[in-house]
TORKOL-4160 file (C-alpha; in steps of 0.2 Angstrom, whole numbers, padded with zeros to 4 digits, m for minus):
350
<pt num="1" X="m0052" Y="0090" Z="0097"/>
<pt num="2" X="m0070" Y="0093" Z="0092"/>
<pt num="3" X="m0084" Y="0086" Z="0104"/>
<pt num="4" X="m0089" Y="0073" Z="0089"/>
<pt num="5" X="m0072" Y="0065" Z="0089"/>
<pt num="6" X="m0070" Y="0048" Z="0096"/>
<pt num="7" X="m0062" Y="0049" Z="0114"/>
<pt num="8" X="m0047" Y="0038" Z="0110"/>
<pt num="9" X="m0040" Y="0050" Z="0098"/>
<pt num="10" X="m0038" Y="0062" Z="0113"/>
<pt num="11" X="m0022" Y="0053" Z="0117"/>
<pt num="12" X="m0016" Y="0050" Z="0099"/>
<pt num="13" X="m0004" Y="0062" Z="0091"/>
<pt num="14" X="m0003" Y="0055" Z="0074"/>
<pt num="15" X="0011" Y="0051" Z="0063"/>
<pt num="16" X="0023" Y="0066" Z="0058"/>
<pt num="17" X="0031" Y="0063" Z="0041"/>
<pt num="18" X="0046" Y="0070" Z="0035"/>
<pt num="19" X="0046" Y="0089" Z="0029"/>
<pt num="20" X="0041" Y="0092" Z="0011"/>
<pt num="21" X="0049" Y="0109" Z="0007"/>
<pt num="22" X="0040" Y="0120" Z="m0006"/>
<pt num="23" X="0056" Y="0127" Z="m0012"/>
<pt num="24" X="0063" Y="0119" Z="m0026"/>
<pt num="25" X="0083" Y="0123" Z="m0024"/>
<pt num="26" X="0085" Y="0112" Z="m0009"/>
<pt num="27" X="0095" Y="0096" Z="m0005"/>
<pt num="28" X="0082" Y="0085" Z="0001"/>
<pt num="29" X="0089" Y="0069" Z="0011"/>
<pt num="30" X="0076" Y="0067" Z="0024"/>
<pt num="31" X="0062" Y="0055" Z="0017"/>
<pt num="32" X="0072" Y="0042" Z="0008"/>
<pt num="33" X="0066" Y="0046" Z="m0009"/>
<pt num="34" X="0075" Y="0039" Z="m0023"/>
<pt num="35" X="0086" Y="0053" Z="m0032"/>
<pt num="36" X="0084" Y="0046" Z="m0049"/>
<pt num="37" X="0069" Y="0046" Z="m0060"/>
<pt num="38" X="0060" Y="0031" Z="m0064"/>
<pt num="39" X="0062" Y="0023" Z="m0081"/>
<pt num="40" X="0056" Y="0034" Z="m0096"/>
<pt num="41" X="0044" Y="0020" Z="m0101"/>
<pt num="42" X="0034" Y="0024" Z="m0084"/>
<pt num="43" X="0031" Y="0041" Z="m0090"/>
<pt num="44" X="0026" Y="0036" Z="m0107"/>
<pt num="45" X="0014" Y="0024" Z="m0099"/>
<pt num="46" X="0006" Y="0040" Z="m0091"/>
<pt num="47" X="0004" Y="0048" Z="m0108"/>
<pt num="48" X="m0005" Y="0033" Z="m0115"/>
<pt num="49" X="m0019" Y="0033" Z="m0102"/>
<pt num="50" X="m0036" Y="0037" Z="m0110"/>
<pt num="51" X="m0050" Y="0048" Z="m0106"/>
<pt num="52" X="m0061" Y="0032" Z="m0105"/>
<pt num="53" X="m0050" Y="0024" Z="m0093"/>
<pt num="54" X="m0051" Y="0040" Z="m0082"/>
<pt num="55" X="m0069" Y="0039" Z="m0084"/>
<pt num="56" X="m0072" Y="0021" Z="m0077"/>
<pt num="57" X="m0067" Y="0014" Z="m0060"/>
<pt num="58" X="m0051" Y="0005" Z="m0060"/>
<pt num="59" X="m0050" Y="m0014" Z="m0058"/>
<pt num="60" X="m0054" Y="m0017" Z="m0040"/>
<pt num="61" X="m0044" Y="m0033" Z="m0040"/>
<pt num="62" X="m0029" Y="m0025" Z="m0049"/>
<pt num="63" X="m0027" Y="m0042" Z="m0057"/>
<pt num="64" X="m0015" Y="m0038" Z="m0070"/>
<pt num="65" X="m0003" Y="m0029" Z="m0058"/>
<pt num="66" X="m0005" Y="m0043" Z="m0046"/>
<pt num="67" X="0000" Y="m0056" Z="m0060"/>
<pt num="68" X="0015" Y="m0046" Z="m0065"/>
<pt num="69" X="0021" Y="m0045" Z="m0046"/>
<pt num="70" X="0018" Y="m0063" Z="m0044"/>
<pt num="71" X="0029" Y="m0067" Z="m0060"/>
<pt num="72" X="0043" Y="m0055" Z="m0055"/>
<pt num="73" X="0046" Y="m0061" Z="m0038"/>
<pt num="74" X="0043" Y="m0080" Z="m0041"/>
<pt num="75" X="0027" Y="m0081" Z="m0032"/>
<pt num="76" X="0015" Y="m0095" Z="m0037"/>
<pt num="77" X="0000" Y="m0084" Z="m0043"/>
<pt num="78" X="m0009" Y="m0068" Z="m0039"/>
<pt num="79" X="m0019" Y="m0076" Z="m0025"/>
<pt num="80" X="m0003" Y="m0073" Z="m0015"/>
<pt num="81" X="m0004" Y="m0054" Z="m0018"/>
<pt num="82" X="m0013" Y="m0039" Z="m0011"/>
<pt num="83" X="m0009" Y="m0022" Z="m0018"/>
<pt num="84" X="m0012" Y="m0006" Z="m0008"/>
<pt num="85" X="m0011" Y="0013" Z="m0008"/>
<pt num="86" X="0007" Y="0012" Z="m0003"/>
<pt num="87" X="0015" Y="0002" Z="0012"/>
<pt num="88" X="0005" Y="0013" Z="0024"/>
<pt num="89" X="m0011" Y="0006" Z="0018"/>
<pt num="90" X="m0005" Y="m0012" Z="0018"/>
<pt num="91" X="0000" Y="m0010" Z="0036"/>
<pt num="92" X="m0018" Y="m0002" Z="0041"/>
<pt num="93" X="m0027" Y="m0017" Z="0032"/>
<pt num="94" X="m0014" Y="m0030" Z="0041"/>
<pt num="95" X="m0019" Y="m0023" Z="0058"/>
<pt num="96" X="m0037" Y="m0021" Z="0055"/>
<pt num="97" X="m0038" Y="m0039" Z="0049"/>
<pt num="98" X="m0027" Y="m0049" Z="0061"/>
<pt num="99" X="m0028" Y="m0039" Z="0078"/>
<pt num="100" X="m0044" Y="m0035" Z="0088"/>
<pt num="101" X="m0046" Y="m0021" Z="0100"/>
<pt num="102" X="m0036" Y="m0022" Z="0115"/>
<pt num="103" X="m0025" Y="m0036" Z="0108"/>
<pt num="104" X="m0007" Y="m0034" Z="0107"/>
<pt num="105" X="0005" Y="m0030" Z="0092"/>
<pt num="106" X="0024" Y="m0032" Z="0095"/>
<pt num="107" X="0039" Y="m0024" Z="0086"/>
<pt num="108" X="0057" Y="m0021" Z="0088"/>
<pt num="109" X="0063" Y="m0003" Z="0094"/>
<pt num="110" X="0068" Y="0008" Z="0086"/>
<pt num="111" X="0057" Y="0006" Z="0071"/>
<pt num="112" X="0045" Y="0014" Z="0059"/>
<pt num="113" X="0034" Y="0025" Z="0072"/>
<pt num="114" X="0019" Y="0024" Z="0061"/>
<pt num="115" X="0017" Y="0006" Z="0068"/>
<pt num="116" X="0012" Y="0012" Z="0085"/>
<pt num="117" X="0001" Y="0026" Z="0078"/>
<pt num="118" X="m0009" Y="0013" Z="0068"/>
<pt num="119" X="m0011" Y="0001" Z="0083"/>
<pt num="120" X="m0017" Y="0016" Z="0094"/>
<pt num="121" X="m0031" Y="0019" Z="0080"/>
<pt num="122" X="m0037" Y="0002" Z="0081"/>
<pt num="123" X="m0037" Y="0002" Z="0099"/>
<pt num="124" X="m0023" Y="m0011" Z="0101"/>
<pt num="125" X="m0010" Y="m0013" Z="0114"/>
<pt num="126" X="0009" Y="m0010" Z="0108"/>
<pt num="127" X="0024" Y="m0019" Z="0115"/>
<pt num="128" X="0042" Y="m0015" Z="0110"/>
<pt num="129" X="0057" Y="m0027" Z="0110"/>
<pt num="130" X="0073" Y="m0016" Z="0111"/>
<pt num="131" X="0087" Y="m0020" Z="0098"/>
<pt num="132" X="0104" Y="m0021" Z="0105"/>
<pt num="133" X="0116" Y="m0007" Z="0104"/>
<pt num="134" X="0121" Y="m0012" Z="0086"/>
<pt num="135" X="0103" Y="m0012" Z="0081"/>
<pt num="136" X="0102" Y="m0032" Z="0080"/>
<pt num="137" X="0087" Y="m0043" Z="0086"/>
<pt num="138" X="0093" Y="m0053" Z="0101"/>
<pt num="139" X="0085" Y="m0066" Z="0111"/>
<pt num="140" X="0076" Y="m0068" Z="0123"/>
<pt num="141" X="0060" Y="m0064" Z="0113"/>
<pt num="142" X="0046" Y="m0056" Z="0123"/>
<pt num="143" X="0032" Y="m0056" Z="0111"/>
<pt num="144" X="0024" Y="m0073" Z="0113"/>
<pt num="145" X="0007" Y="m0065" Z="0119"/>
<pt num="146" X="0005" Y="m0053" Z="0104"/>
<pt num="147" X="m0006" Y="m0057" Z="0089"/>
<pt num="148" X="0005" Y="m0047" Z="0076"/>
<pt num="149" X="0024" Y="m0046" Z="0075"/>
<pt num="150" X="0031" Y="m0032" Z="0065"/>
<pt num="151" X="0050" Y="m0033" Z="0059"/>
<pt num="152" X="0058" Y="m0020" Z="0048"/>
<pt num="153" X="0071" Y="m0029" Z="0036"/>
<pt num="154" X="0082" Y="m0019" Z="0034"/>
<pt num="155" X="0078" Y="m0010" Z="0050"/>
<pt num="156" X="0073" Y="0008" Z="0050"/>
<pt num="157" X="0081" Y="0020" Z="0055"/>
<pt num="158" X="0097" Y="0010" Z="0056"/>
<pt num="159" X="0097" Y="0001" Z="0040"/>
<pt num="160" X="0104" Y="m0014" Z="0049"/>
<pt num="161" X="0097" Y="m0031" Z="0041"/>
<pt num="162" X="0091" Y="m0045" Z="0052"/>
<pt num="163" X="0102" Y="m0060" Z="0048"/>
<pt num="164" X="0094" Y="m0077" Z="0042"/>
<pt num="165" X="0099" Y="m0087" Z="0058"/>
<pt num="166" X="0089" Y="m0075" Z="0069"/>
<pt num="167" X="0074" Y="m0073" Z="0056"/>
<pt num="168" X="0073" Y="m0092" Z="0055"/>
<pt num="169" X="0072" Y="m0093" Z="0074"/>
<pt num="170" X="0058" Y="m0081" Z="0074"/>
<pt num="171" X="0048" Y="m0088" Z="0060"/>
<pt num="172" X="0050" Y="m0106" Z="0066"/>
<pt num="173" X="0044" Y="m0103" Z="0085"/>
<pt num="174" X="0031" Y="m0089" Z="0083"/>
<pt num="175" X="0013" Y="m0094" Z="0081"/>
<pt num="176" X="0006" Y="m0076" Z="0078"/>
<pt num="177" X="0006" Y="m0067" Z="0061"/>
<pt num="178" X="0024" Y="m0061" Z="0057"/>
<pt num="179" X="0025" Y="m0046" Z="0045"/>
<pt num="180" X="0042" Y="m0043" Z="0038"/>
<pt num="181" X="0042" Y="m0025" Z="0032"/>
<pt num="182" X="0055" Y="m0025" Z="0017"/>
<pt num="183" X="0051" Y="m0007" Z="0011"/>
<pt num="184" X="0070" Y="m0004" Z="0008"/>
<pt num="185" X="0076" Y="m0022" Z="0004"/>
<pt num="186" X="0081" Y="m0019" Z="m0014"/>
<pt num="187" X="0096" Y="m0010" Z="m0006"/>
<pt num="188" X="0100" Y="m0026" Z="0004"/>
<pt num="189" X="0110" Y="m0042" Z="0000"/>
<pt num="190" X="0096" Y="m0053" Z="0004"/>
<pt num="191" X="0076" Y="m0054" Z="0005"/>
<pt num="192" X="0064" Y="m0065" Z="0014"/>
<pt num="193" X="0050" Y="m0063" Z="0001"/>
<pt num="194" X="0052" Y="m0082" Z="m0002"/>
<pt num="195" X="0048" Y="m0085" Z="0015"/>
<pt num="196" X="0030" Y="m0082" Z="0013"/>
<pt num="197" X="0029" Y="m0098" Z="0003"/>
<pt num="198" X="0037" Y="m0108" Z="0018"/>
<pt num="199" X="0029" Y="m0101" Z="0033"/>
<pt num="200" X="0009" Y="m0100" Z="0033"/>
<pt num="201" X="0010" Y="m0086" Z="0046"/>
<pt num="202" X="0023" Y="m0074" Z="0038"/>
<pt num="203" X="0018" Y="m0060" Z="0027"/>
<pt num="204" X="0030" Y="m0049" Z="0017"/>
<pt num="205" X="0027" Y="m0031" Z="0013"/>
<pt num="206" X="0035" Y="m0021" Z="m0001"/>
<pt num="207" X="0034" Y="m0004" Z="m0009"/>
<pt num="208" X="0037" Y="0005" Z="m0026"/>
<pt num="209" X="0042" Y="0021" Z="m0016"/>
<pt num="210" X="0060" Y="0018" Z="m0013"/>
<pt num="211" X="0070" Y="0008" Z="m0027"/>
<pt num="212" X="0057" Y="0011" Z="m0040"/>
<pt num="213" X="0057" Y="0030" Z="m0038"/>
<pt num="214" X="0038" Y="0030" Z="m0037"/>
<pt num="215" X="0035" Y="0038" Z="m0020"/>
<pt num="216" X="0023" Y="0050" Z="m0027"/>
<pt num="217" X="0010" Y="0037" Z="m0035"/>
<pt num="218" X="0008" Y="0027" Z="m0018"/>
<pt num="219" X="0009" Y="0008" Z="m0022"/>
<pt num="220" X="0014" Y="m0006" Z="m0010"/>
<pt num="221" X="0010" Y="m0024" Z="m0009"/>
<pt num="222" X="0009" Y="m0039" Z="0003"/>
<pt num="223" X="0015" Y="m0056" Z="m0001"/>
<pt num="224" X="0007" Y="m0071" Z="0010"/>
<pt num="225" X="m0002" Y="m0087" Z="0010"/>
<pt num="226" X="m0018" Y="m0086" Z="0000"/>
<pt num="227" X="m0029" Y="m0089" Z="0015"/>
<pt num="228" X="m0021" Y="m0074" Z="0023"/>
<pt num="229" X="m0022" Y="m0063" Z="0008"/>
<pt num="230" X="m0041" Y="m0068" Z="0006"/>
<pt num="231" X="m0043" Y="m0062" Z="0024"/>
<pt num="232" X="m0035" Y="m0046" Z="0020"/>
<pt num="233" X="m0046" Y="m0043" Z="0004"/>
<pt num="234" X="m0061" Y="m0042" Z="0016"/>
<pt num="235" X="m0054" Y="m0026" Z="0023"/>
<pt num="236" X="m0047" Y="m0017" Z="0008"/>
<pt num="237" X="m0057" Y="m0002" Z="0001"/>
<pt num="238" X="m0066" Y="m0006" Z="m0015"/>
<pt num="239" X="m0055" Y="0003" Z="m0027"/>
<pt num="240" X="m0039" Y="0006" Z="m0017"/>
<pt num="241" X="m0027" Y="0007" Z="m0031"/>
<pt num="242" X="m0031" Y="0018" Z="m0044"/>
<pt num="243" X="m0030" Y="0015" Z="m0063"/>
<pt num="244" X="m0014" Y="0027" Z="m0065"/>
<pt num="245" X="m0005" Y="0018" Z="m0051"/>
<pt num="246" X="m0009" Y="0001" Z="m0058"/>
<pt num="247" X="m0003" Y="0005" Z="m0076"/>
<pt num="248" X="0013" Y="0013" Z="m0069"/>
<pt num="249" X="0017" Y="m0002" Z="m0057"/>
<pt num="250" X="0016" Y="m0014" Z="m0072"/>
<pt num="251" X="0027" Y="m0003" Z="m0082"/>
<pt num="252" X="0039" Y="m0001" Z="m0068"/>
<pt num="253" X="0041" Y="m0020" Z="m0066"/>
<pt num="254" X="0043" Y="m0022" Z="m0085"/>
<pt num="255" X="0058" Y="m0012" Z="m0084"/>
<pt num="256" X="0067" Y="m0017" Z="m0068"/>
<pt num="257" X="0085" Y="m0018" Z="m0076"/>
<pt num="258" X="0085" Y="0002" Z="m0077"/>
<pt num="259" X="0080" Y="0002" Z="m0058"/>
<pt num="260" X="0093" Y="m0011" Z="m0054"/>
<pt num="261" X="0106" Y="0001" Z="m0061"/>
<pt num="262" X="0100" Y="0015" Z="m0050"/>
<pt num="263" X="0101" Y="0004" Z="m0035"/>
<pt num="264" X="0119" Y="m0001" Z="m0038"/>
<pt num="265" X="0123" Y="0018" Z="m0040"/>
<pt num="266" X="0114" Y="0021" Z="m0023"/>
<pt num="267" X="0124" Y="0007" Z="m0015"/>
<pt num="268" X="0141" Y="0015" Z="m0021"/>
<pt num="269" X="0136" Y="0032" Z="m0014"/>
<pt num="270" X="0131" Y="0024" Z="0002"/>
<pt num="271" X="0148" Y="0017" Z="0005"/>
<pt num="272" X="0156" Y="0034" Z="0000"/>
<pt num="273" X="0146" Y="0043" Z="0013"/>
<pt num="274" X="0147" Y="0031" Z="0026"/>
<pt num="275" X="0166" Y="0032" Z="0025"/>
<pt num="276" X="0167" Y="0051" Z="0024"/>
<pt num="277" X="0155" Y="0052" Z="0039"/>
<pt num="278" X="0166" Y="0042" Z="0049"/>
<pt num="279" X="0181" Y="0052" Z="0045"/>
<pt num="280" X="0171" Y="0067" Z="0053"/>
<pt num="281" X="0169" Y="0057" Z="0069"/>
<pt num="282" X="0151" Y="0050" Z="0067"/>
<pt num="283" X="0147" Y="0032" Z="0071"/>
<pt num="284" X="0138" Y="0024" Z="0056"/>
<pt num="285" X="0130" Y="0007" Z="0058"/>
<pt num="286" X="0132" Y="m0004" Z="0042"/>
<pt num="287" X="0116" Y="0001" Z="0032"/>
<pt num="288" X="0109" Y="m0010" Z="0019"/>
<pt num="289" X="0096" Y="0002" Z="0014"/>
<pt num="290" X="0095" Y="0020" Z="0005"/>
<pt num="291" X="0099" Y="0029" Z="0021"/>
<pt num="292" X="0113" Y="0030" Z="0035"/>
<pt num="293" X="0110" Y="0032" Z="0053"/>
<pt num="294" X="0124" Y="0045" Z="0058"/>
<pt num="295" X="0127" Y="0044" Z="0077"/>
<pt num="296" X="0135" Y="0061" Z="0084"/>
<pt num="297" X="0142" Y="0061" Z="0102"/>
<pt num="298" X="0150" Y="0079" Z="0100"/>
<pt num="299" X="0146" Y="0097" Z="0099"/>
<pt num="300" X="0135" Y="0105" Z="0093"/>
<pt num="301" X="0121" Y="0093" Z="0096"/>
<pt num="302" X="0113" Y="0082" Z="0083"/>
<pt num="303" X="0098" Y="0093" Z="0083"/>
<pt num="304" X="0108" Y="0108" Z="0082"/>
<pt num="305" X="0117" Y="0101" Z="0067"/>
<pt num="306" X="0100" Y="0097" Z="0059"/>
<pt num="307" X="0094" Y="0114" Z="0061"/>
<pt num="308" X="0110" Y="0123" Z="0054"/>
<pt num="309" X="0109" Y="0111" Z="0039"/>
<pt num="310" X="0091" Y="0116" Z="0037"/>
<pt num="311" X="0096" Y="0135" Z="0037"/>
<pt num="312" X="0107" Y="0130" Z="0022"/>
<pt num="313" X="0092" Y="0122" Z="0013"/>
<pt num="314" X="0099" Y="0104" Z="0017"/>
<pt num="315" X="0086" Y="0094" Z="0024"/>
<pt num="316" X="0090" Y="0077" Z="0034"/>
<pt num="317" X="0079" Y="0068" Z="0047"/>
<pt num="318" X="0080" Y="0071" Z="0066"/>
<pt num="319" X="0070" Y="0061" Z="0078"/>
<pt num="320" X="0068" Y="0067" Z="0096"/>
<pt num="321" X="0065" Y="0050" Z="0102"/>
<pt num="322" X="0073" Y="0037" Z="0114"/>
<pt num="323" X="0090" Y="0031" Z="0108"/>
<pt num="324" X="0089" Y="0043" Z="0093"/>
<pt num="325" X="0092" Y="0060" Z="0101"/>
<pt num="326" X="0110" Y="0060" Z="0095"/>
<pt num="327" X="0106" Y="0055" Z="0078"/>
<pt num="328" X="0103" Y="0060" Z="0061"/>
<pt num="329" X="0096" Y="0049" Z="0047"/>
<pt num="330" X="0102" Y="0054" Z="0030"/>
<pt num="331" X="0095" Y="0048" Z="0014"/>
<pt num="332" X="0107" Y="0043" Z="0000"/>
<pt num="333" X="0106" Y="0056" Z="m0013"/>
<pt num="334" X="0117" Y="0059" Z="m0028"/>
<pt num="335" X="0135" Y="0059" Z="m0025"/>
<pt num="336" X="0135" Y="0078" Z="m0028"/>
<pt num="337" X="0122" Y="0081" Z="m0016"/>
<pt num="338" X="0130" Y="0070" Z="m0003"/>
<pt num="339" X="0147" Y="0080" Z="m0006"/>
<pt num="340" X="0138" Y="0097" Z="m0002"/>
<pt num="341" X="0131" Y="0089" Z="0013"/>
<pt num="342" X="0149" Y="0084" Z="0019"/>
<pt num="343" X="0156" Y="0102" Z="0015"/>
<pt num="344" X="0142" Y="0110" Z="0026"/>
<pt num="345" X="0145" Y="0096" Z="0040"/>
<pt num="346" X="0163" Y="0101" Z="0041"/>
<pt num="347" X="0160" Y="0120" Z="0043"/>
<pt num="348" X="0146" Y="0115" Z="0057"/>
<pt num="349" X="0156" Y="0104" Z="0067"/>
<pt num="350" X="0173" Y="0110" Z="0067"/>
């Protein structure tokens, strides 16, 4: 660390994203990207971008995109929507808006590890509430003193959803801001996006990275009471979503039927892969996301399996973290990719 860097960064390691191998002939099942391309209309929208649009700054309010999101998800109007440079920027804006230095953020565990990194960068305290052995949220809840509560639905990295009766108990009895991270919810049977209209302290986060096959364009959005969204607008960068991303987002929403077909294919492959992993001896929670968490209590270790798969140019995710040391998180790829994974797993563990 340089002598110019602020001291609190000395203890912050930063977030480690999944590997992005440079090789092209790999099976990449480690960062929960969609294996299918976006609709052809999205690519056509890129071709229609003019030099004049590139020369000028984008709409700082992303008004047309926010209106399209509101219409698509039955939200009253664009005042309820904030768009950002991926879900990660939404999270950063959220924390900087609602949590001051030395105040506390709460989250379930295990969860998206970026949460704690962003809290550290803001100088906030961070408190975990452990999920049970089945990755469910169970009372008693211990986060009454926090300013912000972060819940992933479905949970990452397990893919287990939070049932409505539990979520209702939380939202009905907590006074702080509750952020429900629905990055993977399009692969789930139910969403809480309408709850932003029911509970004035609930904000829902969504992304175009997973179900929309648009991880490369970086687009996320938050849905919440207009008063909360107005607060968040004060914190966002002036032109935080570029003109290409705004156009692509609008076109993707216009072609949601094609995206829905890919979602159903991924769900079917998820069922196939879960069943086959269980046959091999893995414990696999019932995920409602586009990944599975495969728990392995045998030999070789989960870390050794991860490394042996990597040698074969098959990339899955291994987390050297508490409660995850014996797990592999596996993105749902194509059925062909998953079959190759299974063939190699058989060779490794038998």
